[in-house]
N, CA, C and O atoms as a GROMACS GRO file, in nm:
protein
  544
    1MET      N    1   0.689  -0.188  -1.281
    1MET     CA    2   0.680  -0.147  -1.143
    1MET      C    3   0.783  -0.037  -1.119
    1MET      O    4   0.896  -0.044  -1.168
    2ALA      N    5   0.742   0.065  -1.043
    2ALA     CA    6   0.832   0.176  -1.014
    2ALA      C    7   0.793   0.238  -0.880
    2ALA      O    8   0.675   0.250  -0.848
    3ASP      N    9   0.893   0.276  -0.803
    3ASP     CA   10   0.869   0.341  -0.674
    3ASP      C   11   0.876   0.492  -0.692
    3ASP      O   12   0.963   0.543  -0.762
    4GLU      N   13   0.784   0.563  -0.629
    4GLU     CA   14   0.783   0.709  -0.637
    4GLU      C   15   0.915   0.769  -0.590
    4GLU      O   16   0.959   0.871  -0.643
    5GLU      N   17   0.977   0.706  -0.491
    5GLU     CA   18   1.103   0.761  -0.438
    5GLU      C   19   1.212   0.767  -0.544
    5GLU      O   20   1.305   0.847  -0.532
    6ARG      N   21   1.204   0.683  -0.646
    6ARG     CA   22   1.305   0.686  -0.753
    6ARG      C   23   1.291   0.813  -0.837
    6ARG      O   24   1.388   0.859  -0.896
    7PHE      N   25   1.171   0.868  -0.841
    7PHE     CA   26   1.146   0.989  -0.920
    7PHE      C   27   1.156   1.115  -0.835
    7PHE      O   28   1.206   1.218  -0.882
    8SER      N   29   1.110   1.107  -0.711
    8SER     CA   30   1.112   1.226  -0.623
    8SER      C   31   1.245   1.244  -0.552
    8SER      O   32   1.277   1.354  -0.508
    9ARG      N   33   1.322   1.136  -0.541
    9ARG     CA   34   1.448   1.134  -0.468
    9ARG      C   35   1.428   1.153  -0.318
    9ARG      O   36   1.520   1.195  -0.248
   10ASN      N   37   1.308   1.122  -0.268
   10ASN     CA   38   1.278   1.124  -0.125
   10ASN      C   39   1.259   0.980  -0.078
   10ASN      O   40   1.161   0.915  -0.114
   11LYS      N   41   1.353   0.931   0.003
   11LYS     CA   42   1.346   0.793   0.053
   11LYS      C   43   1.214   0.770   0.124
   11LYS      O   44   1.171   0.852   0.204
   12HIS      N   45   1.150   0.658   0.095
   12HIS     CA   46   1.020   0.620   0.154
   12HIS      C   47   0.914   0.728   0.130
   12HIS      O   48   0.835   0.759   0.220
   13ASP      N   49   0.912   0.784   0.012
   13ASP     CA   50   0.815   0.888  -0.022
   13ASP      C   51   0.675   0.830  -0.011
   13ASP      O   52   0.641   0.737  -0.085
   14HIS      N   53   0.593   0.883   0.079
   14HIS     CA   54   0.459   0.829   0.103
   14HIS      C   55   0.350   0.910   0.034
   14HIS      O   56   0.231   0.884   0.052
   15ARG      N   57   0.390   1.008  -0.045
   15ARG     CA   58   0.290   1.085  -0.117
   15ARG      C   59   0.229   1.001  -0.229
   15ARG      O   60   0.283   0.895  -0.263
   16PHE      N   61   0.119   1.046  -0.285
   16PHE     CA   62   0.057   0.973  -0.395
   16PHE      C   63   0.159   0.962  -0.509
   16PHE      O   64   0.220   1.062  -0.545
   17PRO      N   65   0.177   0.842  -0.565
   17PRO     CA   66   0.285   0.818  -0.662
   17PRO      C   67   0.254   0.863  -0.805
   17PRO      O   68   0.256   0.782  -0.898
   18HIS      N   69   0.227   0.991  -0.823
   18HIS     CA   70   0.193   1.043  -0.956
   18HIS      C   71   0.300   1.012  -1.060
   18HIS      O   72   0.269   0.966  -1.170
   19ARG      N   73   0.427   1.036  -1.026
   19ARG     CA   74   0.536   1.017  -1.123
   19ARG      C   75   0.554   0.869  -1.158
   19ARG      O   76   0.576   0.834  -1.274
   20ALA      N   77   0.546   0.784  -1.057
   20ALA     CA   78   0.563   0.640  -1.082
   20ALA      C   79   0.450   0.587  -1.169
   20ALA      O   80   0.472   0.508  -1.261
   21ILE      N   81   0.330   0.631  -1.140
   21ILE     CA   82   0.214   0.588  -1.220
   21ILE      C   83   0.229   0.636  -1.364
   21ILE      O   84   0.208   0.560  -1.459
   22SER      N   85   0.266   0.763  -1.381
   22SER     CA   86   0.285   0.817  -1.517
   22SER      C   87   0.390   0.738  -1.594
   22SER      O   88   0.372   0.708  -1.711
   23PHE      N   89   0.500   0.704  -1.526
   23PHE     CA   90   0.605   0.625  -1.589
   23PHE      C   91   0.552   0.490  -1.636
   23PHE      O   92   0.574   0.449  -1.750
   24CYS      N   93   0.482   0.421  -1.546
   24CYS     CA   94   0.430   0.287  -1.579
   24CYS      C   95   0.330   0.293  -1.695
   24CYS      O   96   0.334   0.208  -1.784
   25LEU      N   97   0.244   0.391  -1.693
   25LEU     CA   98   0.146   0.405  -1.802
   25LEU      C   99   0.217   0.435  -1.934
   25LEU      O  100   0.181   0.380  -2.038
   26ARG      N  101   0.317   0.524  -1.930
   26ARG     CA  102   0.393   0.554  -2.052
   26ARG      C  103   0.464   0.430  -2.105
   26ARG      O  104   0.464   0.404  -2.225
   27GLN      N  105   0.524   0.352  -2.014
   27GLN     CA  106   0.594   0.230  -2.053
   27GLN      C  107   0.499   0.131  -2.120
   27GLN      O  108   0.535   0.062  -2.215
   28ALA      N  109   0.376   0.126  -2.068
   28ALA     CA  110   0.276   0.033  -2.123
   28ALA      C  111   0.207   0.091  -2.247
   28ALA      O  112   0.140   0.018  -2.320
   29GLY      N  113   0.223   0.220  -2.269
   29GLY     CA  114   0.160   0.284  -2.385
   29GLY      C  115   0.009   0.296  -2.371
   29GLY      O  116  -0.064   0.287  -2.470
   30ILE      N  117  -0.038   0.316  -2.247
   30ILE     CA  118  -0.182   0.327  -2.222
   30ILE      C  119  -0.210   0.447  -2.132
   30ILE      O  120  -0.119   0.510  -2.077
   31THR      N  121  -0.338   0.478  -2.118
   31THR     CA  122  -0.382   0.580  -2.023
   31THR      C  123  -0.447   0.509  -1.905
   31THR      O  124  -0.476   0.390  -1.911
   32SER      N  125  -0.469   0.582  -1.798
   32SER     CA  126  -0.532   0.522  -1.680
   32SER      C  127  -0.673   0.471  -1.711
   32SER      O  128  -0.720   0.377  -1.647
   33HIS      N  129  -0.739   0.532  -1.807
   33HIS     CA  130  -0.876   0.489  -1.842
   33HIS      C  131  -0.878   0.351  -1.908
   33HIS      O  132  -0.983   0.287  -1.916
   34GLU      N  133  -0.762   0.307  -1.956
   34GLU     CA  134  -0.753   0.176  -2.019
   34GLU      C  135  -0.715   0.065  -1.920
   34GLU      O  136  -0.704  -0.051  -1.960
   35LEU      N  137  -0.696   0.099  -1.794
   35LEU     CA  138  -0.663  -0.002  -1.694
   35LEU      C  139  -0.783  -0.091  -1.667
   35LEU      O  140  -0.895  -0.042  -1.650
   36ASP      N  141  -0.761  -0.220  -1.665
   36ASP     CA  142  -0.869  -0.314  -1.631
   36ASP      C  143  -0.897  -0.311  -1.482
   36ASP      O  144  -1.012  -0.315  -1.438
   37HIS      N  145  -0.790  -0.304  -1.404
   37HIS     CA  146  -0.804  -0.310  -1.258
   37HIS      C  147  -0.679  -0.251  -1.193
   37HIS      O  148  -0.571  -0.254  -1.252
   38VAL      N  149  -0.694  -0.199  -1.073
   38VAL     CA  150  -0.582  -0.145  -0.997
   38VAL      C  151  -0.581  -0.215  -0.862
   38VAL      O  152  -0.683  -0.219  -0.792
   39ALA      N  153  -0.466  -0.269  -0.824
   39ALA     CA  154  -0.451  -0.335  -0.694
   39ALA      C  155  -0.373  -0.242  -0.601
   39ALA      O  156  -0.266  -0.194  -0.636
   40PHE      N  157  -0.428  -0.219  -0.484
   40PHE     CA  158  -0.363  -0.137  -0.382
   40PHE      C  159  -0.298  -0.230  -0.281
   40PHE      O  160  -0.355  -0.333  -0.247
   41TYR      N  161  -0.181  -0.195  -0.233
   41TYR     CA  162  -0.092  -0.286  -0.161
   41TYR      C  163  -0.122  -0.317  -0.015
   41TYR      O  164  -0.038  -0.378   0.051
   42GLU      N  165  -0.235  -0.280   0.038
   42GLU     CA  166  -0.267  -0.317   0.176
   42GLU      C  167  -0.414  -0.295   0.204
   42GLU      O  168  -0.483  -0.220   0.135
   43HIS      N  169  -0.462  -0.364   0.308
   43HIS     CA  170  -0.595  -0.340   0.360
   43HIS      C  171  -0.580  -0.237   0.470
   43HIS      O  172  -0.543  -0.270   0.582
   44SER      N  173  -0.609  -0.112   0.438
   44SER     CA  174  -0.585  -0.001   0.530
   44SER      C  175  -0.653  -0.020   0.665
   44SER      O  176  -0.592   0.008   0.768
   45ILE      N  177  -0.775  -0.064   0.667
   45ILE     CA  178  -0.848  -0.078   0.793
   45ILE      C  179  -0.786  -0.187   0.880
   45ILE      O  180  -0.784  -0.175   1.003
   46VAL      N  181  -0.735  -0.294   0.819
   46VAL     CA  182  -0.669  -0.401   0.895
   46VAL      C  183  -0.537  -0.349   0.952
   46VAL      O  184  -0.504  -0.379   1.067
   47LYS      N  185  -0.462  -0.273   0.873
   47LYS     CA  186  -0.338  -0.215   0.922
   47LYS      C  187  -0.366  -0.119   1.039
   47LYS      O  188  -0.294  -0.121   1.139
   48PHE      N  189  -0.468  -0.038   1.026
   48PHE     CA  190  -0.504   0.055   1.133
   48PHE      C  191  -0.542  -0.022   1.259
   48PHE      O  192  -0.507   0.019   1.370
   49ASP      N  193  -0.613  -0.132   1.243
   49ASP     CA  194  -0.651  -0.216   1.357
   49ASP      C  195  -0.525  -0.265   1.429
   49ASP      O  196  -0.518  -0.262   1.552
   50ARG      N  197  -0.425  -0.311   1.352
   50ARG     CA  198  -0.301  -0.357   1.413
   50ARG      C  199  -0.231  -0.244   1.489
   50ARG      O  200  -0.183  -0.265   1.600
   51ILE      N  201  -0.227  -0.127   1.431
   51ILE     CA  202  -0.161  -0.013   1.495
   51ILE      C  203  -0.231   0.023   1.625
   51ILE      O  204  -0.166   0.046   1.726
   52ILE      N  205  -0.364   0.028   1.622
   52ILE     CA  206  -0.441   0.063   1.742
   52ILE      C  207  -0.423  -0.044   1.850
   52ILE      O  208  -0.398  -0.012   1.966
   53ARG      N  209  -0.435  -0.170   1.811
   53ARG     CA  210  -0.420  -0.278   1.910
   53ARG      C  211  -0.280  -0.278   1.972
   53ARG      O  212  -0.265  -0.300   2.092
   54SER      N  213  -0.179  -0.253   1.891
   54SER     CA  214  -0.042  -0.248   1.943
   54SER      C  215  -0.024  -0.133   2.039
   54SER      O  216   0.038  -0.148   2.144
   55ALA      N  217  -0.079  -0.017   2.004
   55ALA     CA  218  -0.065   0.100   2.089
   55ALA      C  219  -0.141   0.087   2.219
   55ALA      O  220  -0.104   0.147   2.320
   56LEU      N  221  -0.248   0.009   2.218
   56LEU     CA  222  -0.333  -0.004   2.337
   56LEU      C  223  -0.302  -0.126   2.423
   56LEU      O  224  -0.371  -0.151   2.522
   57ARG      N  225  -0.198  -0.201   2.387
   57ARG     CA  226  -0.159  -0.315   2.472
   57ARG      C  227  -0.126  -0.265   2.611
   57ARG      O  228  -0.065  -0.159   2.627
   58ALA      N  229  -0.167  -0.340   2.712
   58ALA     CA  230  -0.150  -0.299   2.851
   58ALA      C  231  -0.006  -0.266   2.886
   58ALA      O  232   0.020  -0.176   2.966
   59ASP      N  233   0.090  -0.338   2.826
   59ASP     CA  234   0.230  -0.315   2.860
   59ASP      C  235   0.291  -0.193   2.791
   59ASP      O  236   0.402  -0.152   2.826
   60THR      N  237   0.220  -0.135   2.695
   60THR     CA  238   0.277  -0.021   2.623
   60THR      C  239   0.189   0.103   2.624
   60THR      O  240   0.231   0.208   2.574
   61VAL      N  241   0.069   0.095   2.680
   61VAL     CA  242  -0.026   0.205   2.667
   61VAL      C  243   0.028   0.336   2.723
   61VAL      O  244   0.007   0.441   2.662
   62ASN      N  245   0.098   0.335   2.835
   62ASN     CA  246   0.151   0.459   2.891
   62ASN      C  247   0.264   0.516   2.806
   62ASN      O  248   0.277   0.638   2.792
   63GLN      N  249   0.348   0.428   2.750
   63GLN     CA  250   0.459   0.474   2.668
   63GLN      C  251   0.415   0.516   2.528
   63GLN      O  252   0.486   0.589   2.460
   64SER      N  253   0.298   0.472   2.486
   64SER     CA  254   0.258   0.495   2.347
   64SER      C  255   0.150   0.600   2.331
   64SER      O  256   0.094   0.613   2.222
   65ALA      N  257   0.118   0.674   2.433
   65ALA     CA  258   0.009   0.773   2.423
   65ALA      C  259   0.037   0.874   2.312
   65ALA      O  260  -0.052   0.901   2.232
   66GLY      N  261   0.158   0.930   2.306
   66GLY     CA  262   0.192   1.026   2.202
   66GLY      C  263   0.190   0.962   2.064
   66GLY      O  264   0.142   1.023   1.968
   67TYR      N  265   0.241   0.841   2.055
   67TYR     CA  266   0.241   0.767   1.929
   67TYR      C  267   0.097   0.744   1.883
   67TYR      O  268   0.064   0.767   1.766
   68PHE      N  269   0.014   0.700   1.974
   68PHE     CA  270  -0.128   0.674   1.944
   68PHE      C  271  -0.194   0.800   1.889
   68PHE      O  272  -0.262   0.795   1.786
   69ASP      N  273  -0.174   0.913   1.955
   69ASP     CA  274  -0.233   1.040   1.910
   69ASP      C  275  -0.184   1.076   1.770
   69ASP      O  276  -0.263   1.118   1.685
   70ASN      N  277  -0.054   1.060   1.746
   70ASN     CA  278   0.002   1.092   1.614
   70ASN      C  279  -0.052   1.003   1.505
   70ASN      O  280  -0.083   1.048   1.395
   71VAL      N  281  -0.064   0.874   1.536
   71VAL     CA  282  -0.115   0.779   1.436
   71VAL      C  283  -0.260   0.809   1.402
   71VAL      O  284  -0.296   0.818   1.285
   72VAL      N  285  -0.343   0.825   1.503
   72VAL     CA  286  -0.485   0.853   1.479
   72VAL      C  287  -0.500   0.982   1.401
   72VAL      O  288  -0.575   0.989   1.303
   73GLU      N  289  -0.430   1.085   1.445
   73GLU     CA  290  -0.438   1.215   1.377
   73GLU      C  291  -0.390   1.203   1.233
   73GLU      O  292  -0.452   1.255   1.140
   74GLY      N  293  -0.277   1.134   1.214
   74GLY     CA  294  -0.223   1.116   1.080
   74GLY      C  295  -0.316   1.040   0.988
   74GLY      O  296  -0.335   1.078   0.873
   75TRP      N  297  -0.374   0.934   1.038
   75TRP     CA  298  -0.465   0.855   0.956
   75TRP      C  299  -0.590   0.933   0.921
   75TRP      O  300  -0.640   0.924   0.809
   76LEU      N  301  -0.641   1.009   1.016
   76LEU     CA  302  -0.761   1.088   0.988
   76LEU      C  303  -0.727   1.204   0.894
   76LEU      O  304  -0.803   1.233   0.801
   77TYR      N  305  -0.614   1.270   0.917
   77TYR     CA  306  -0.573   1.382   0.833
   77TYR      C  307  -0.544   1.336   0.690
   77TYR      O  308  -0.585   1.402   0.594
   78GLN      N  309  -0.474   1.225   0.676
   78GLN     CA  310  -0.438   1.175   0.544
   78GLN      C  311  -0.551   1.096   0.478
   78GLN      O  312  -0.539   1.053   0.363
   79LYS      N  313  -0.659   1.077   0.550
   79LYS     CA  314  -0.775   1.003   0.498
   79LYS      C  315  -0.734   0.864   0.449
   79LYS      O  316  -0.776   0.820   0.342
   80LYS      N  317  -0.652   0.794   0.529
   80LYS     CA  318  -0.602   0.663   0.490
   80LYS      C  319  -0.714   0.562   0.468
   80LYS      O  320  -0.696   0.465   0.394
   81PHE      N  321  -0.829   0.584   0.530
   81PHE     CA  322  -0.940   0.489   0.513
   81PHE      C  323  -1.002   0.502   0.374
   81PHE      O  324  -1.077   0.415   0.330
   82ASP      N  325  -0.970   0.611   0.307
   82ASP     CA  326  -1.026   0.637   0.173
   82ASP      C  327  -0.925   0.612   0.063
   82ASP      O  328  -0.938   0.668  -0.046
   83ASP      N  329  -0.825   0.528   0.087
   83ASP     CA  330  -0.721   0.504  -0.013
   83ASP      C  331  -0.778   0.463  -0.148
   83ASP      O  332  -0.735   0.514  -0.251
   84GLN      N  333  -0.874   0.373  -0.147
   84GLN     CA  334  -0.930   0.326  -0.274
   84GLN      C  335  -1.006   0.437  -0.346
   84GLN      O  336  -0.998   0.449  -0.468
   85ARG      N  337  -1.077   0.519  -0.271
   85ARG     CA  338  -1.148   0.633  -0.333
   85ARG      C  339  -1.048   0.734  -0.389
   85ARG      O  340  -1.068   0.789  -0.497
   86LEU      N  341  -0.941   0.759  -0.315
   86LEU     CA  342  -0.839   0.852  -0.361
   86LEU      C  343  -0.776   0.802  -0.491
   86LEU      O  344  -0.758   0.880  -0.585
   87ILE      N  345  -0.742   0.675  -0.496
   87ILE     CA  346  -0.680   0.617  -0.616
   87ILE      C  347  -0.777   0.630  -0.734
   87ILE      O  348  -0.736   0.670  -0.843
   88ALA      N  349  -0.903   0.596  -0.712
   88ALA     CA  350  -1.003   0.606  -0.820
   88ALA      C  351  -1.013   0.750  -0.870
   88ALA      O  352  -1.016   0.773  -0.991
   89ALA      N  353  -1.018   0.845  -0.778
   89ALA     CA  354  -1.030   0.986  -0.818
   89ALA      C  355  -0.904   1.034  -0.890
   89ALA      O  356  -0.914   1.102  -0.992
   90GLU      N  357  -0.787   0.999  -0.838
   90GLU     CA  358  -0.660   1.043  -0.899
   90GLU      C  359  -0.641   0.985  -1.039
   90GLU      O  360  -0.591   1.053  -1.129
   91LEU      N  361  -0.682   0.860  -1.058
   91LEU     CA  362  -0.663   0.795  -1.188
   91LEU      C  363  -0.780   0.816  -1.282
   91LEU      O  364  -0.769   0.793  -1.403
   92GLY      N  365  -0.892   0.860  -1.227
   92GLY     CA  366  -1.010   0.878  -1.311
   92GLY      C  367  -1.072   0.747  -1.355
   92GLY      O  368  -1.123   0.736  -1.466
   93VAL      N  369  -1.066   0.648  -1.266
   93VAL     CA  370  -1.126   0.517  -1.297
   93VAL      C  371  -1.236   0.489  -1.196
   93VAL      O  372  -1.233   0.543  -1.085
   94PRO      N  373  -1.333   0.406  -1.231
   94PRO     CA  374  -1.441   0.374  -1.137
   94PRO      C  375  -1.389   0.302  -1.012
   94PRO      O  376  -1.293   0.225  -1.019
   95LEU      N  377  -1.452   0.329  -0.901
   95LEU     CA  378  -1.413   0.270  -0.773
   95LEU      C  379  -1.416   0.118  -0.777
   95LEU      O  380  -1.336   0.053  -0.710
   96ASP      N  381  -1.507   0.061  -0.855
   96ASP     CA  382  -1.516  -0.086  -0.859
   96ASP      C  383  -1.398  -0.150  -0.932
   96ASP      O  384  -1.388  -0.273  -0.937
   97ARG      N  385  -1.307  -0.070  -0.988
   97ARG     CA  386  -1.186  -0.124  -1.051
   97ARG      C  387  -1.065  -0.117  -0.957
   97ARG      O  388  -0.953  -0.146  -0.998
   98ILE      N  389  -1.088  -0.079  -0.832
   98ILE     CA  390  -0.979  -0.068  -0.734
   98ILE      C  391  -1.000  -0.174  -0.627
   98ILE      O  392  -1.108  -0.185  -0.569
   99SER      N  393  -0.895  -0.253  -0.600
   99SER     CA  394  -0.902  -0.356  -0.496
   99SER      C  395  -0.782  -0.341  -0.403
   99SER      O  396  -0.670  -0.314  -0.446
  100ALA      N  397  -0.809  -0.359  -0.274
  100ALA     CA  398  -0.701  -0.366  -0.176
  100ALA      C  399  -0.665  -0.514  -0.159
  100ALA      O  400  -0.753  -0.598  -0.144
  101ILE      N  401  -0.536  -0.543  -0.163
  101ILE     CA  402  -0.491  -0.681  -0.142
  101ILE      C  403  -0.396  -0.682  -0.023
  101ILE      O  404  -0.335  -0.580   0.009
  102PRO      N  405  -0.382  -0.796   0.043
  102PRO     CA  406  -0.290  -0.803   0.157
  102PRO      C  407  -0.149  -0.760   0.118
  102PRO      O  408  -0.101  -0.789   0.009
  103HIS      N  409  -0.083  -0.690   0.210
  103HIS     CA  410   0.048  -0.631   0.186
  103HIS      C  411   0.151  -0.733   0.135
  103HIS      O  412   0.219  -0.708   0.036
  104HIS      N  413   0.161  -0.846   0.202
  104HIS     CA  414   0.262  -0.944   0.161
  104HIS      C  415   0.226  -1.011   0.030
  104HIS      O  416   0.315  -1.051  -0.046
  105LEU      N  417   0.098  -1.025   0.000
  105LEU     CA  418   0.057  -1.078  -0.128
  105LEU      C  419   0.100  -0.982  -0.240
  105LEU      O  420   0.137  -1.027  -0.348
  106SER      N  421   0.097  -0.853  -0.213
  106SER     CA  422   0.141  -0.757  -0.315
  106SER      C  423   0.290  -0.773  -0.344
  106SER      O  424   0.332  -0.763  -0.459
  107HIS      N  425   0.372  -0.797  -0.239
  107HIS     CA  426   0.514  -0.823  -0.261
  107HIS      C  427   0.532  -0.951  -0.344
  107HIS      O  428   0.610  -0.953  -0.439
  108ALA      N  429   0.461  -1.055  -0.306
  108ALA     CA  430   0.473  -1.183  -0.377
  108ALA      C  431   0.429  -1.168  -0.523
  108ALA      O  432   0.494  -1.221  -0.613
  109ALA      N  433   0.321  -1.096  -0.546
  109ALA     CA  434   0.273  -1.075  -0.683
  109ALA      C  435   0.374  -0.997  -0.765
  109ALA      O  436   0.397  -1.029  -0.882
  110ALA      N  437   0.434  -0.895  -0.706
  110ALA     CA  438   0.535  -0.816  -0.778
  110ALA      C  439   0.652  -0.904  -0.821
  110ALA      O  440   0.702  -0.891  -0.933
  111ALA      N  441   0.694  -0.992  -0.733
  111ALA     CA  442   0.805  -1.082  -0.767
  111ALA      C  443   0.763  -1.185  -0.871
  111ALA      O  444   0.834  -1.209  -0.968
  112TYR      N  445   0.646  -1.245  -0.851
  112TYR     CA  446   0.600  -1.352  -0.941
  112TYR      C  447   0.573  -1.299  -1.082
  112TYR      O  448   0.621  -1.356  -1.180
  113PHE      N  449   0.496  -1.192  -1.094
  113PHE     CA  450   0.457  -1.144  -1.226
  113PHE      C  451   0.575  -1.086  -1.305
  113PHE      O  452   0.568  -1.074  -1.428
  114ALA      N  453   0.682  -1.050  -1.236
  114ALA     CA  454   0.801  -1.002  -1.305
  114ALA      C  455   0.899  -1.116  -1.336
  114ALA      O  456   1.002  -1.096  -1.400
  115SER      N  457   0.865  -1.236  -1.289
  115SER     CA  458   0.955  -1.350  -1.308
  115SER      C  459   0.919  -1.426  -1.436
  115SER      O  460   0.812  -1.405  -1.493
  116PRO      N  461   1.007  -1.514  -1.480
  116PRO     CA  462   0.978  -1.596  -1.598
  116PRO      C  463   0.903  -1.726  -1.564
  116PRO      O  464   0.878  -1.807  -1.653
  117PHE      N  465   0.868  -1.745  -1.436
  117PHE     CA  466   0.812  -1.873  -1.393
  117PHE      C  467   0.661  -1.880  -1.410
  117PHE      O  468   0.590  -1.781  -1.390
  118ARG      N  469   0.613  -1.999  -1.448
  118ARG     CA  470   0.468  -2.023  -1.454
  118ARG      C  471   0.415  -2.063  -1.319
  118ARG      O  472   0.301  -2.032  -1.285
  119LYS      N  473   0.498  -2.132  -1.240
  119LYS     CA  474   0.463  -2.173  -1.104
  119LYS      C  475   0.575  -2.129  -1.012
  119LYS      O  476   0.692  -2.132  -1.049
  120ALA      N  477   0.539  -2.089  -0.891
  120ALA     CA  478   0.643  -2.047  -0.797
  120ALA      C  479   0.586  -2.044  -0.656
  120ALA      O  480   0.466  -2.027  -0.637
  121THR      N  481   0.673  -2.061  -0.559
  121THR     CA  482   0.640  -2.038  -0.420
  121THR      C  483   0.710  -1.910  -0.380
  121THR      O  484   0.832  -1.897  -0.396
  122ALA      N  485   0.635  -1.816  -0.329
  122ALA     CA  486   0.694  -1.688  -0.289
  122ALA      C  487   0.696  -1.680  -0.137
  122ALA      O  488   0.599  -1.713  -0.070
  123VAL      N  489   0.809  -1.636  -0.085
  123VAL     CA  490   0.824  -1.612   0.058
  123VAL      C  491   0.856  -1.464   0.073
  123VAL      O  492   0.951  -1.414   0.014
  124THR      N  493   0.776  -1.394   0.152
  124THR     CA  494   0.801  -1.252   0.174
  124THR      C  495   0.830  -1.228   0.321
  124THR      O  496   0.761  -1.281   0.409
  125MET      N  497   0.931  -1.148   0.347
  125MET     CA  498   0.967  -1.109   0.482
  125MET      C  499   0.982  -0.957   0.482
  125MET      O  500   1.057  -0.902   0.402
  126ASP      N  501   0.910  -0.893   0.570
  126ASP     CA  502   0.903  -0.748   0.570
  126ASP      C  503   0.892  -0.703   0.715
  126ASP      O  504   0.860  -0.783   0.803
  127GLY      N  505   0.919  -0.576   0.740
  127GLY     CA  506   0.907  -0.524   0.877
  127GLY      C  507   0.770  -0.554   0.935
  127GLY      O  508   0.758  -0.598   1.049
  128VAL      N  509   0.666  -0.530   0.856
  128VAL     CA  510   0.530  -0.563   0.897
  128VAL      C  511   0.437  -0.535   0.779
  128VAL      O  512   0.460  -0.443   0.700
  129GLY      N  513   0.333  -0.612   0.770
  129GLY     CA  514   0.228  -0.587   0.672
  129GLY      C  515   0.109  -0.536   0.751
  129GLY      O  516   0.122  -0.444   0.831
  130GLU      N  517  -0.007  -0.596   0.728
  130GLU     CA  518  -0.120  -0.559   0.812
  130GLU      C  519  -0.094  -0.612   0.953
  130GLU      O  520  -0.103  -0.536   1.050
  131TYR      N  521  -0.063  -0.740   0.964
  131TYR     CA  522  -0.023  -0.801   1.092
  131TYR      C  523   0.105  -0.884   1.074
  131TYR      O  524   0.187  -0.891   1.166
  132GLU      N  525   0.121  -0.945   0.959
  132GLU     CA  526   0.229  -1.041   0.938
  132GLU      C  527   0.363  -0.972   0.909
  132GLU      O  528   0.368  -0.860   0.859
  133THR      N  529   0.469  -1.043   0.944
  133THR     CA  530   0.603  -0.999   0.903
  133THR      C  531   0.662  -1.099   0.805
  133THR      O  532   0.762  -1.069   0.739
  134LEU      N  533   0.602  -1.219   0.794
  134LEU     CA  534   0.649  -1.320   0.702
  134LEU      C  535   0.527  -1.392   0.644
  134LEU      O  536   0.431  -1.421   0.716
  135ALA      N  537   0.533  -1.419   0.515
  135ALA     CA  538   0.422  -1.491   0.453
  135ALA      C  539   0.477  -1.583   0.344
  135ALA      O  540   0.578  -1.551   0.281
  136VAL      N  541   0.410  -1.696   0.321
  136VAL     CA  542   0.444  -1.789   0.214
  136VAL      C  543   0.322  -1.803   0.125
  136VAL      O  544   0.324  -1.877   0.027
   0.00000   0.00000   0.00000
């Protein structure tokens, strides 16, 4: 596992993680075409739903108009709804080998699969996932 920000030196780098992916593939001694499956760390449409619902809450709608416009524009401009297609195209793998998994499950999986344990209970606490901030 590697974060793009470690290679780009840009904190919270949200660009496509070309360098991190290349590092992981080199470490594994494989090419992207040899990947069995790729898991993406969130359900983009569910996250977008949370953002829209939060921005449109009656108590915040007037204060969040600019935020709402920026989010919608950003998501449409960045084509966030096409994350799985983008990953498939960038890696050169079939779309059916790309899966979106819940954000907190991805944190738990990263911890579990890097651990020496056969069984474990994972607790994740994060600023926010799709909707959750804590998951077990």
